[in-house]
N, C-alpha and C positions, 0 to 999 in steps of 0.2 A: 103841762104846756109843751114840753119838748116832744112827748109822744104824739100830741095832736099835730104838731108841725111835721113830724116824720110821716104821719098818716096822710097829710095833705101834699107831701112832696111829689109823689108820683102823679096824681091828677094835675097838679100845677105844672109839672114839667111836660106833661102831655098836651095840655091845652094852650099854654102860653106861646109856644112856637107857631101853632096854627093861627092864633089871633094876631100875632105880629106879622106873619107872612101873608095872611089872607088878602090884604089890600092889593097885593101884586097881581094876582089873577083877576080880581074884581075890577080893577081900574084899567089895566092894559088890554085884557081880553084878546090874547094872541097865543099861538102854540108855544112861542118862546117863553112867554110869561107863565103859562101853565106848567111847562116842563121845569122852569127855574124854581117855581114854588115846590114841586115834588122833590127835586134834587136837594134844595136847601132844607126841607123838612126831614128828609132821610139823613142828611148830614148831621143835623142837630140831634136826632134820635140815636144815630150811631155813636156820636160823641158822648152823650149822656147815658146810653145803654138803658134808657127807661123801658125799652122793649127789647127782647132778645134780638141780636143782630140778624139771625136767619129770618125772623119774622119781618123785620124791616126790609130785607132783601126781596120779599114778595110783594111789596107795595106797588111796583109797576104793574103787576097782574091785575090789581084792583083799580089803580088811579089812572093809568094810561087810557084804558077804554072809557072811563068816566069823563075824562077831559077831552076825548076825541083825538088823542095823539096817535094811538095805534089800536088796531083791533086786538081782541083777546087772543086769537090764533097767532097773530104775528108776535105778540109778546111772549107767549108760552114757548114758541120755538126757540127762543134765546136761552132757555134754561138747560138745554142738553146739547152740547156741541162736542167737537173733537177734543178740544182742550179739557173739557170736563171729564171725558173718558180717560184721557191721559192722566189727569190728576187722581182719578179714582184708582187707576191701575197702580200708580206709584204708592198711594196710601195702602192698598191691599198688600203689596210687597212688603211695606214697612210693618204691617200687622204680622206677617209671617216671620219677619226678623225678630219682632218682640216676643212672639209666642214661643219660639224655640230658644230664647235667651241668648241669641248670637251677639246682640249688641252689648250685653253685659260682659260676655267673655272677651270681646275685643277691647272694651274699656279697661277692664282689670289687667289684662295682659300688657297693655300699653303702659299703664301706671307702674307695673312691676319693672318694666324695662327702663323707664325714664328715671326713677329715683324719688326720694321723699324729702330732700332738702326743700325748705319752703318755696324758694323761687322755682326749683325744678318741679316740685309738686304742683304748683300753679300752672307751669308750662304743660305738664302732663294732663291735668284736668281740662285745660283750654283746648289742647290739641285733640284729645279724644272727643270732647263734647262737640267741637266744631266739625270733626269728621263725621260723627254720627248724625249731626243735624243736617248734613248734606243729603242724607238719604231718608231719614225719618223725620217726623215733625219736631219742631223746636220744643213743644210742650212735652212730648214723650221722652225726648232726650234729657230734658231738665228733670223730669220726674224720676228718671233712672239714675242720673249722675248726682243729684242733690242729696239723696240718702247716703250714697257712698262717701261723699265729701263730709256729711254730717258725722258718719261713723268715725272717719279719720280724725275729725276735729274733736270729737268726744274723747277719743283715746289720747290725743295730744294733751287735752286738759287733765284727764285722769292721771296720766303719767307724770305730769308736772306738779300735781298737788298731793298725790298719795305716796306713802312710802313704798319702796320697791318690794317685790316678791322674791325671796331667796331662790326659788326654783327658776325664775325667769332670768335673774341676774341683772335686771335693770329696773329703773323706775325712780330712783332717787337722783336728785340733782347734785352737782358737785358741792354746792353750798350746804345742803342737808348732810352729806357725808362728812364734811369738814366739821360741822357743829357736833355731830354725834361722836366723832373721834376726840374732839376737844372735851366734851362732857365726860367721856369715859376716862380720859387722863386726869381730869380734875377730881373725879370720884375716887381714884386710887390715891391721890396725893393729899386730899383735904382731910382735916380732922374729923373725928366722929360726930361732934356736935357743932352746929353752925348757928350763929345768931340769926334770929328772924329778920332783923333789919338788913343784915348783909345778904341773906337769901333773897329778900325782896328787891334789893338793889341789883343783884345779879340777874334776877328775872327781868327787871326793867331794861337792863342793858341788852340782854339777849333779844328781847322784843324789839328794841330799837335797831339792833343790828340786822335782824331778819326781816324787818318791815320793808325796807327799801328794795332789796332784790325781789321779794315776793310781789310787791306792787309793780315792779318792772316786768316780771313774768306775766302777771295778769294783763298788763297793758299790751304786751307783745302778743299774747294769745288772742286778745280782742281784735287786734289789727289783722292777725292771720285769719281769724274767723270771717271778718268782713271781706278780706281779700279773696279768699276761696269762694265765698258765697257769690260775690259779684262776678268773679271770673267764669263761673258756671253759666249764669244767665246771659252774660254779655257774649260769651263765645257761642252759645246756642243761637242767638240772634244773628251774629256775624257769619257763622258757618252755613246757615240756611241760604245765604246770598250766592253761594258758589255754584249751585245747580238749579236746574229749571223746575223749581218747586215753589209753592206758596205764591207770593206776589209776582214772581217772574212768570208763573203760569197765567196770571191775569194779564200781564203784558203780552204774552204770546197770543192769547185768545183775542184780546182787544186789537192788537196790532194786525192780526190776520183779517179781522172784521173791518177795520178802518181802511187798511191798505191791502186789498185782496190780491194784488199783483206783485207783492213784494218778493216772491221767489223763495219763500221760507228762509229769509235771512236770519231769523232768530230760531235756532234749533239747539238741541242739547250740546252739540260740539262747539258751536260759536259762542253760546252763552258761557260755557265752562271755560273756554279759552280766554274770555275777557274777565270773568268774575273770579275765577280761582286765584290768579295772581293777586288781584285786588283784595280778596279775602285773606290771603296770607299776610299782606302788608298791614291790613287793619288789625288782624289778630296779633301780629308782632307789636304794633303800636299800643294795642290794648294791654298786652303783657308788660310792656315797658312802663306805661302810665300807672297801672295798678302797683307794680313793684316800686316805682318812685313814690307813690302816694302812701303806701302802707309799710314798705320795708326800707325806704330811703334810697340813696344812690350807691350803696355799698354792694358791688357785684363781685367782690373778691371770692366769696364762697363758691361761686359757680366755677371758678378755675381750679378749685381743689376737689376735683371729682373723686380722687382716690382716698380721701381722708375717711376715717372711721365715722360712721353716723353716730349722733348723740343718742342717749337712751330714748328721748322723745321721738326722734326720727325712726329708731328701730321699732318702737311701738306702732307708729303709723304704718310702717312697712309690713309689720305682722298682721295688722288688720286687713290690708289689701291682699296679702298672700292667703289669709284665712278665707276671705270671700271668694277668691279664685279657686281654692281647693274645694269649696262647697259645690262648685259647678261640676266637678268630676271630669271624666274624659269627654272629649267632643263627641256628641251623639250623632247618629246617622242623619237625623233631621237637620241638625246644624250644618253638616257638611253639604247636604243637598241644597239648603237655602243659600249658603254662601256661594256655591257653584252657580245657582240660578241668578243671584244678584250680579255676579261677575259677568255672566252671559248677557243679562239685561243691559248693563252699562256698556259692554262691548258693542252690542247691536245698536244702541243709541248713538254711540260715537261714530260708528262706521256706516250708518245709513246714508248720511249726506255730510261727510266731513268738510266739504267745501273746496279744499285744495286738490282733491282727486275724486273721481266718480265713486260713489258708494254703492253698496249692494241694493239700495232702494231704487236706483236707476234701472235695474234689471226688470223691475216690476211695473215701471211706468209705461203707459201705452198712450200714444197720440198726445204726448205732453201733459197728461193727467197724472198726478201723484196719487197712486192708489194706496200706498203704504205711508203711514206717518208714525211718529213716536207713540201715539195712542195705540196703534196696531201692535207694536212691539210690547208695550206695557201690558196690554190685555192678553197677549199670547203667553207671556211669562206667568201672569196671574192664573190663567186657565190651567197651565201645567201644574201650578201649586195646588189647585183644587183636585187634580187627578192623581199626582204622584203620592204614594204612601209615605208616611213618616217613619216607617220601619223597613228593615231589609225584607224583600220578598221571599216567601217560603214556598216549599213545594205545593202546599195546599192553596196557594194563591195569596192575594194581597189582603184578603179579609182577616180581621182579627180573630185569632183562635186562642181560647183560654189555655189550651195545652202548651202553647208557646211561652206563656208567662211563667210557667214552672221550670223552664229550661234554665240551668245554672249559668249559661253563657250570656244571658241577657241581664244587664244591670237595671237598676230602678229607672234611670233616665230612658232606656230603651222601652221599658214597660209603659212608661208614661206616653212615649211616642206611639206605641201600639194602640193605646186607648184613644188617642186623638185621631187616629185613622189616616188622615191626609196632612200634608204640609200646611194647608190652609183650610179651615173649617168655616162654614158660613155663620155659625153662631158666634165665633170669635170676631168675624168681620162686622157683624151687626153690633156687637158690644163695644168694639174699639174704634171703629171707623168714625171720624168726625163728619157725619153727614151734613152738618150745618154749613160746611164749606162749599158743598155743591150748590146750595141755595145762594150763598154769597157770590159765587162765580156767576151763576145765572142772573142774579140781580145786576151784576156789573155789565154783563152783555146786554141786558135789557136797557140799562141806562145809556149805553153807547148807541144802540139803535134808536132810542127815543131822542137822544141828543141830535142825531143825524136827521131824523124825520122832522123834528120841531125847528131845526135851524139855529138852536141856541149855541152850538159850538162855533159857528161863524160869527155870531154876535159877540161872544166872549173874546174870540181871537182878535176881532177888530178893536175892542176896547183895550187890548194889551199891546197895540202897535207901538206906543211910545217906548216900550222896552227894546224895540228893534235898533235903537241908536246905541245901545250898550254893546260891548264886545261879547261875542258868543260864549266865551268861557265864564264871564261874570254872570250871564243869564243862567247858565247851567248851575253855577255855584249858588246863586240866589234862590232858584227854584228848589234845589236839593235841600237847602236850609229850611225853606218854608214847609216842604213835605215832611222833613224829619221832625219839625216842631209839631205839626198837626198830628202825626202818628202817635204822639204821646197821649192823645185824647181819643184815639180810635184804633181799631185793629189794623195791621199792615195790609191785609187783603181789602178791607173797606177803604182805606186811604188810597190804595192803588186804583180801586174801582172809581173813586171820585175824581182823582186828579189826572189820570192818564188821558181820558178823552179831551179834557181842556188843554193839556200840554200838546196833544196831537194837533188840534185846531190852531193853536198858537204858532207852532213851528212851521206849519204849512203856509200860513200867511207871511211868516218871516222868511220863507224860502230857505229854511235850514233843514238839514237831514233830520228826520224825526228821531232817529236813533240817538242823536247827539244829546237830546233832552230826555227822552223817554227811558233810556237805559239807566242813567244815573238817578233819575227820579224814582224809578222802580226800586233800585237798590236802597235808596234813602228811606223807603217805607219801613225798613228793618232797623232803623237807628232809634228805636224806642228804649233809651237807656236811663231816663231820669226819674220816672215815677213807678211805684210798685204796681199800679193798675194799668200801666201802659201796654203790657204784654204778659201772657201767662207765665213764661219763664221768670220774669221779675217778681210776679206775685208768689210763685212757688218758693223761691229762695228767701223772700221777705217774710214768709210765714214762719220760718224757723226762729225768728226773733233776734238774730245777730245784727241786723241792720236797722238804722234809722232812715227816715225819709231824706234827711239832710245828707247822709252818707251817699245815698244813691244819686241825689241831685248833683252834689259836687263832683263825684266821679263820672256821672253820665253826661254832664254838660261838656266837659273837656273832651270826653271820648266822642261825643256827637260831632263836635267841631273837627276833630282829627279825622273822623270817617268821611265827613263831607269834603274835606280837603283831599283825602285819598281818592275818592271816587271821581272827583273833578279832575285830578291829575291823571287818573287812569284813562278816562274817556278822551283826554287831550293828548295822550301818548300812544300806547299800543292800541287803544280803542280807535284812534284816528286811522291807524293803518289797517286794522281788521275790518272796519265797517265803512271805510272811505267817507268819513263824515264831512270832508271838505266839499263834497259835491252834493247837489240836490238831485236825488234820483228821479227817474221818470215815473216810477210807480207811486211816488209821493205827490204827484201833481193832480190833486183832487180839489183844487181851489174853486173849480166851477160849481161844485156841489155845496160850497160853504155859503 
């Protein structure tokens, strides 16, 4: 019976939304109704994932022409824009970072510097994960950091339960050493023969004595496992909000499409200036909350940084050092990729910093911006496809087998020689998440369809009663709604669905669109409560240390904290950065609504 129901689940989930929503276009027979039917159908399918999300993203190519909303040529143009190229460039750079293992070197080195006390270890994992998540995908970051955390946790468990190795000099707890010394003293002083009854009583006493601390150790290990598992996935989601990647790329693309005369108000520098301080605040609050939840309120151990580490902490430190030693010396490819990434970030920051003219203004002619962040991203990507991953030799850049035999080249260098270039197309094909390109394109198509059908104006007029609320409460309420919805859908899909509606609402309210759309975009990353909400959550949940209730309890409080944080951020330094108290002229598109 259960197998039969499972077999019918997918057909039922596919057909039921169509049957429920079909009366809308059949009764109303307008472009607004047709578009609403398509959007709601895509939203249900995205939430249930009964169809792969990238396939759902190409629904507009099929349904918009069928319902007469847009022609096929107009729809297909939306799937490759400047924002899409920027996103592809960033992802390709991230692939180069992963290929040469630069991200793992940065992570392990930071953990060695920070320390291995439980609170400091959590701080180290969170800081490193958040930093890497700023430049590469949340999923790739978690996939790399979760096994490292697992290895450390396994060593902590082994050291706490197994007897120590005499060659290592650690491994036994103080309680175990005390019991061994006591047993040795008793053996010297006791008579040759002992009554079986007395022997049994002694064994029972010893078991009762050792049971309590052993149980406490197991409980503490379980809490530490949960804490480190959660800190990795949460910091990956939080760190991704600091830079113009993921959902923020959706915002940039949709914002430029809805408000074409905005003057590139959302660029890498402006987004980083707003989101990076907010990311630090959210990360700190997350660390405090997880510490409070799993380790309690005792922060005294953090002040004793000079004290000698316990055997368990020494074992964890040894694992991290061992992993770092396996990487060997920094290879030629790693140095080149690091230099190119620094150059990329510098060019992004200085193209249009806002407070002074950037180098991009030198290439602008007749008010047209010929160079964008996508140009910079693709420039660095092209360089990575050209520059060799080994030191150039007299015979040229091509790989020569004779070079492999030279004693001065280590195994890492030989591996770089075999790869040829810093970035290989086969690696890009294998590692690049091409599905995101379709998701972005589907979002752009929905925005254009929303504009053509007139649905965004209809939705905005229905939300006019919210105009009587204070602006800060509107922002907080919408952030909470978006953060709840993103538990059932990917953050990119959530941004794609909500941002056009938020844009139409704030235009009718005569609010600065940035006041609602920026915190709304950041809130799409607050998927902390469910294992299926985001890939980082699913990765750490698969290790078996967490229950769903653990993630729900920790994630709900963290969600509220982050919503409060982003609301405060947009009303403080965000107010000064984006002048959100004024309704800009470029946002006056109400005539088209």
